[in-house]
C-alpha positions as CSV (number, residue, x, y, z in Angstrom):
1,M,95.3,122.7,83.4
2,K,95.6,121.2,86.9
3,V,93.2,118.3,87.6
4,Y,92.5,116.8,91.0
5,F,91.1,113.3,90.6
6,D,92.1,111.9,94.0
7,N,89.0,112.7,96.0
8,A,88.8,109.2,97.6
9,A,92.0,110.2,99.4
10,T,90.7,113.6,100.5
11,T,88.3,116.2,99.2
12,P,88.7,120.0,99.0
13,L,87.1,121.9,101.9
14,D,83.7,123.3,101.1
15,L,83.7,127.1,101.4
16,E,80.4,127.0,103.2
17,V,82.0,124.7,105.7
18,F,85.0,127.0,106.1
19,E,82.7,130.0,106.8
20,T,80.9,128.0,109.4
21,M,84.2,127.1,111.1
22,R,85.9,130.5,110.8
23,P,84.2,132.3,113.7
24,L,84.7,129.3,116.0
25,M,88.4,129.3,115.1
26,L,88.7,132.9,116.0
27,N,86.2,133.5,118.8
28,V,85.0,130.3,120.4
29,Y,88.2,129.2,122.1
30,G,86.9,127.9,125.4
31,N,87.6,124.4,126.5
32,P,84.3,122.5,126.2
33,S,85.0,120.7,129.5
34,S,85.3,124.0,131.4
35,T,82.2,125.1,133.3
36,H,82.6,128.9,132.7
37,A,80.8,130.8,130.0
38,H,83.5,130.4,127.4
39,G,83.6,126.7,128.0
40,R,79.8,126.4,127.9
41,E,79.7,128.2,124.6
42,A,82.1,125.7,123.1
43,R,80.1,122.8,124.6
44,T,76.9,124.1,123.1
45,K,78.5,124.2,119.6
46,L,79.9,120.7,120.1
47,E,76.7,119.1,121.2
48,Y,74.7,120.8,118.4
49,A,77.1,119.3,115.9
50,R,76.6,115.9,117.6
51,R,72.9,116.2,117.2
52,T,73.2,117.2,113.6
53,V,75.2,114.1,112.7
54,A,72.9,111.9,114.8
55,D,69.8,113.3,113.1
56,L,71.2,112.8,109.6
57,L,72.0,109.1,110.4
58,N,68.6,108.7,112.2
59,T,70.2,107.8,115.5
60,S,70.6,109.2,119.0
61,P,73.3,111.8,119.8
62,S,74.3,109.5,122.6
63,E,75.5,107.0,119.9
64,I,77.9,109.5,118.2
65,F,81.5,109.7,119.4
66,F,83.9,112.1,117.7
67,T,87.4,110.8,116.8
68,S,90.4,112.0,114.9
69,G,89.2,110.2,111.8
70,G,88.1,106.9,110.3
71,T,91.3,105.1,111.2
72,E,90.8,105.8,114.9
73,A,87.1,104.9,114.7
74,D,87.9,101.6,113.1
75,N,90.6,100.8,115.7
76,T,88.2,101.7,118.5
77,A,85.3,99.6,117.3
78,I,87.4,96.5,116.7
79,T,89.7,96.7,119.7
80,C,87.1,97.7,122.3
81,S,84.6,95.2,121.1
82,V,87.1,92.3,121.4
83,D,87.8,93.5,125.0
84,A,84.2,94.2,126.0
85,Y,82.7,91.0,124.7
86,D,85.6,88.7,124.9
87,L,85.4,88.0,121.2
88,K,87.5,85.1,119.8
89,H,87.0,85.5,116.1
90,I,87.1,88.3,113.5
91,I,85.7,87.8,110.0
92,T,87.0,90.3,107.5
93,S,88.3,90.3,103.9
94,E,91.7,90.7,102.3
95,I,90.8,94.0,100.7
96,E,89.7,96.0,103.8
97,H,91.4,99.2,104.7
98,K,94.6,98.8,106.6
99,A,92.9,100.4,109.7
100,V,90.9,97.2,109.9
101,L,93.5,94.7,108.7
102,E,96.4,95.8,110.8
103,T,94.2,96.2,113.9
104,S,92.8,92.7,113.5
105,R,96.2,91.2,112.8
106,K,97.7,92.8,115.9
107,L,94.9,91.3,118.0
108,E,95.6,87.9,116.4
109,A,99.3,88.2,117.0
110,E,98.5,88.9,120.7
111,G,96.6,85.6,120.9
112,K,93.2,87.3,121.5
113,V,91.4,86.4,118.3
114,K,91.6,84.2,115.2
115,I,91.0,85.9,111.8
116,S,89.0,84.3,108.9
117,Y,89.0,86.0,105.5
118,V,85.8,85.7,103.6
119,D,86.0,84.6,100.0
120,L,85.6,87.3,97.3
121,D,84.9,87.2,93.6
122,S,87.1,88.9,91.0
123,E,85.2,92.2,91.5
124,G,85.5,92.2,95.3
125,H,82.0,91.1,96.2
126,V,81.6,89.1,99.4
127,N,80.7,85.4,99.0
128,M,77.6,85.3,101.3
129,G,77.6,81.5,101.4
130,H,81.1,81.4,102.8
131,L,80.3,84.2,105.2
132,N,77.4,82.1,106.5
133,D,79.7,79.1,106.9
134,L,82.3,81.1,108.9
135,L,79.6,82.5,111.2
136,K,78.0,79.1,111.7
137,N,81.3,77.5,112.6
138,N,82.7,80.2,114.9
139,S,80.9,81.6,117.9
140,R,81.8,85.0,119.6
141,S,82.6,86.6,116.2
142,M,82.9,90.1,114.9
143,V,82.2,90.7,111.2
144,S,84.2,93.7,109.9
145,L,83.4,94.4,106.2
146,M,83.5,97.8,104.6
147,H,80.5,99.3,102.8
148,A,82.5,100.3,99.7
149,N,86.1,99.5,98.8
150,N,88.3,102.6,98.8
151,E,90.4,101.5,95.9
152,I,88.1,99.7,93.5
153,G,84.7,101.1,94.6
154,T,82.8,97.9,94.8
155,L,79.8,98.1,97.2
156,N,78.9,95.5,99.7
157,D,75.2,94.9,100.8
158,I,75.7,95.8,104.4
159,G,72.0,95.4,105.0
160,A,72.2,91.7,104.0
161,I,75.5,91.3,105.9
162,G,74.0,92.8,109.0
163,E,71.0,90.5,108.8
164,L,73.2,87.4,108.5
165,A,75.5,88.5,111.3
166,S,72.4,89.1,113.5
167,E,71.2,85.5,112.9
168,Y,74.4,84.2,114.6
169,D,74.5,86.9,117.3
170,A,77.7,88.3,115.8
171,I,78.9,91.9,116.2
172,F,79.0,93.8,112.9
173,H,81.3,96.7,112.2
174,S,81.5,98.4,108.8
175,D,84.0,100.9,107.6
176,T,81.7,103.4,105.9
177,V,84.3,106.1,105.3
178,Q,84.0,106.1,101.5
179,T,80.1,106.1,101.5
180,M,79.5,108.5,104.4
181,G,78.2,111.7,102.8
182,H,77.7,110.1,99.4
183,F,75.0,107.5,100.4
184,A,72.2,108.0,103.0
185,H,72.7,105.8,106.1
186,N,69.6,105.1,108.1
187,T,70.8,103.3,111.2
188,Q,67.3,102.2,112.1
189,N,67.2,100.0,109.0
190,L,70.7,98.5,109.5
191,N,71.8,95.7,111.8
192,C,75.2,97.4,112.0
193,H,76.6,98.1,115.5
194,F,79.5,100.3,114.3
195,L,79.6,102.9,111.5
196,V,82.4,105.4,110.9
197,G,82.9,108.7,109.1
198,A,85.8,111.0,108.3
199,G,85.1,114.7,107.6
200,H,87.7,115.1,104.8
201,K,86.0,112.5,102.6
202,F,83.0,114.7,102.1
203,H,84.5,118.2,101.9
204,G,84.9,118.7,105.6
205,P,88.2,119.3,107.6
206,K,90.9,116.8,108.0
207,G,91.7,115.3,111.4
208,V,88.2,114.7,112.6
209,G,85.7,111.8,112.3
210,F,83.2,109.9,114.2
211,L,82.1,106.5,115.4
212,R,78.5,105.5,115.7
213,V,78.1,102.9,118.5
214,C,74.7,101.2,118.6
215,K,73.2,101.7,122.0
216,S,72.9,97.9,122.5
217,K,76.7,97.6,122.5
218,K,78.7,99.1,125.4
219,I,82.4,99.3,124.8
220,G,85.2,100.6,127.0
221,R,87.7,103.4,126.7
222,F,90.1,103.5,123.8
223,M,92.0,106.6,124.6
224,L,92.8,107.4,128.2
225,G,93.6,110.7,129.8
226,G,90.2,112.4,130.4
227,G,86.5,112.0,130.6
228,Q,85.6,113.5,127.3
229,E,83.2,111.9,124.9
230,R,81.3,110.4,127.8
231,N,84.4,108.7,129.2
232,H,85.1,107.0,125.9
233,R,87.9,109.1,124.5
234,G,90.2,111.3,126.5
235,G,91.5,114.5,125.1
236,T,90.1,118.0,124.5
237,E,87.6,117.9,121.6
238,Y,88.5,119.5,118.2
239,V,85.5,121.8,118.4
240,Y,85.7,123.8,115.2
241,G,86.7,120.6,113.3
242,I,83.7,118.8,114.7
243,V,81.4,121.7,113.8
244,G,82.9,121.7,110.3
245,L,82.3,117.9,109.9
246,A,78.7,118.3,110.9
247,K,78.2,121.1,108.5
248,A,79.9,119.2,105.7
249,L,77.7,116.1,106.3
250,E,74.6,118.4,106.4
251,I,75.5,119.8,103.0
252,A,76.2,116.4,101.7
253,Y,72.8,115.1,102.7
254,R,71.1,118.3,101.5
255,D,72.6,118.1,98.0
256,M,73.1,114.3,97.7
257,N,70.8,113.5,94.9
258,H,72.0,116.4,92.7
259,H,75.7,115.6,93.4
260,E,75.2,111.9,92.7
261,R,73.7,112.5,89.3
262,Y,76.4,115.0,88.5
263,I,79.4,113.0,89.7
264,R,78.0,109.8,88.1
265,G,77.9,111.7,84.8
266,L,81.6,112.5,85.1
267,K,82.4,108.8,85.9
268,D,80.3,107.6,82.9
269,R,82.0,110.1,80.7
270,M,85.4,108.8,81.8
271,I,84.4,105.2,81.2
272,E,83.1,105.8,77.7
273,G,86.1,107.9,76.8
274,L,88.5,105.2,77.9
275,K,86.6,102.5,76.1
276,N,86.6,104.5,72.9
277,R,90.1,105.8,72.9
278,I,92.4,103.2,74.7
279,P,92.3,99.7,73.2
280,G,92.4,96.9,75.8
281,V,91.4,99.1,78.7
282,M,89.6,97.3,81.5
283,F,88.3,98.2,85.0
284,N,89.0,96.8,88.4
285,G,85.9,96.2,90.6
286,D,82.2,96.3,89.7
287,I,81.5,99.5,87.8
288,R,77.8,99.0,87.4
289,D,75.4,101.7,88.7
290,G,74.2,100.6,92.1
291,H,77.1,98.2,92.6
292,S,79.9,100.7,92.9
293,L,80.9,104.0,94.4
294,Y,79.9,106.7,91.9
295,T,82.9,108.6,93.0
296,V,85.6,106.0,92.2
297,L,86.8,104.4,89.0
298,N,89.8,102.0,89.1
299,V,91.2,101.7,85.6
300,S,93.3,98.7,84.5
301,F,95.6,99.7,81.7
302,P,97.1,97.3,79.1
303,P,100.5,95.8,79.9
304,S,103.4,98.0,79.0
305,E,107.0,98.3,80.0
306,D,106.3,101.9,80.9
307,N,103.4,101.1,83.3
308,D,105.5,102.0,86.3
309,M,105.9,105.5,85.0
310,L,102.2,106.1,84.3
311,L,101.3,107.9,87.6
312,F,104.5,109.9,87.4
313,N,103.6,111.0,83.8
314,L,100.1,111.9,84.9
315,D,101.6,114.0,87.7
316,I,104.0,115.9,85.5
317,N,101.0,116.7,83.2
318,G,99.2,118.2,86.2
319,I,96.9,115.3,86.9
320,S,96.6,114.0,90.5
321,A,95.4,110.4,90.7
322,S,96.3,107.3,92.8
323,G,97.8,103.9,92.2
324,G,95.4,102.6,94.8
325,S,94.7,103.6,98.4
326,A,96.4,106.8,99.5
327,C,97.7,104.8,102.5
328,N,99.9,102.9,100.1
329,S,101.6,105.9,98.6
330,G,105.3,105.4,98.3
331,A,105.1,101.7,99.3
332,A,107.3,99.2,97.4
333,M,104.6,96.6,97.4
334,G,101.6,96.6,95.1
335,S,98.1,97.3,96.2
336,H,96.8,94.7,98.6
337,V,93.3,95.3,97.2
338,L,94.3,94.5,93.7
339,N,96.2,91.5,95.0
340,G,93.1,90.5,97.0
341,I,90.9,90.3,93.9
342,K,93.8,88.6,91.9
343,A,94.1,91.4,89.4
344,D,96.5,91.0,86.6
345,T,99.9,92.1,87.9
346,N,101.1,93.0,84.4
347,R,98.5,95.7,84.1
348,Q,98.8,99.1,85.8
349,G,95.8,100.1,88.0
350,V,95.0,103.8,88.5
351,R,92.3,105.1,90.7
352,F,90.5,108.2,89.5
353,S,88.1,109.6,92.0
354,F,85.7,112.5,91.5
355,S,83.9,115.2,93.4
356,K,81.3,117.9,92.9
357,Y,84.1,120.3,92.1
358,N,85.3,118.4,89.1
359,K,84.2,119.4,85.5
360,P,83.5,117.5,82.3
361,E,86.4,119.4,80.6
362,E,88.8,118.0,83.2
363,V,87.7,114.4,82.2
364,D,88.4,115.3,78.6
365,F,91.8,116.7,79.4
366,V,92.8,113.6,81.3
367,L,91.6,111.4,78.4
368,D,93.7,113.4,76.0
369,K,96.8,113.2,78.2
370,L,96.3,109.4,78.7
371,V,96.2,108.9,75.0
372,E,99.3,111.1,74.6
373,I,101.2,109.2,77.3
374,L,100.1,105.7,76.2
375,E,100.2,106.3,72.4
376,P,103.7,104.8,71.9
377,A,102.7,101.6,73.5
378,M,99.5,101.4,71.5
379,V,101.2,101.7,68.1
């Protein structure tokens, strides 16, 4: 059996999405910036997709800008806000995605901003009192805190964070890549100026994402070379990818309640199986319903001299999982997220992430293989 439990890294393409994209890939090949009939046809498809995304997020199409993915969207939101509003301070956390951390640190190295890292508890929750102090003592700030951590799954209350940022007139950006398509986002109820999405996280195509920019915040151009995306992002639009993203998000919202119940059941089955069959197993992050991504489970295995081989052994048994963020694959250093919550360095952390295409028997297969692999150390 082959089991794919790395859906937080990327998800399989939905067949319904592919069938929506296919005719555009073959027949709608005009440049959407061209004024002839072929170009106008492509433009119509593009703008319909923009409206679809906007409607699902309860916002205006004018606030949706398509990008190459979540990383570009995060870079754009942070860099362009610092430039447009002459920001001097970024508040973030040690466990953000590298798209946020590396962008912020580059701006700090250039002397444009100072970075403050908000305190976290051992499960990755933001210390709201400390966030309040950082905002109170630093004007012209941006808060950049993700909705859900991509490695441990812990959810932040971005509604409360947005309210607090608003009290101090701070700009609020949230990396919502892991929750987009899995949780409903109503932008009218959020004091969040920037939200991001990436199609491949919710069964859409790779290489396409979007940035939602609140109409109250005007930012400049991030990518030069053309007037596309209302002069914000130069470059010919990825039309069939954008259409595929919009279709994938539409399906995600349509089936969200059903898929949440189903996927949560898989995660709960995994948790109970691990607790019952592997002595000393623990979990990184907050695994409680309503406090965690239902798609992600980060397992902390007991110390063993063979821990470094666990992912390799899973792989040779046909099981795809992750040692943390996919962006750390092959890195010599440990997970910055697990380091950020001060996880026990003697324990191996493995992220299992689930989708609507996984099955209960796959969970059982993985549990059997884990017991088989770990059994010598458990004797």
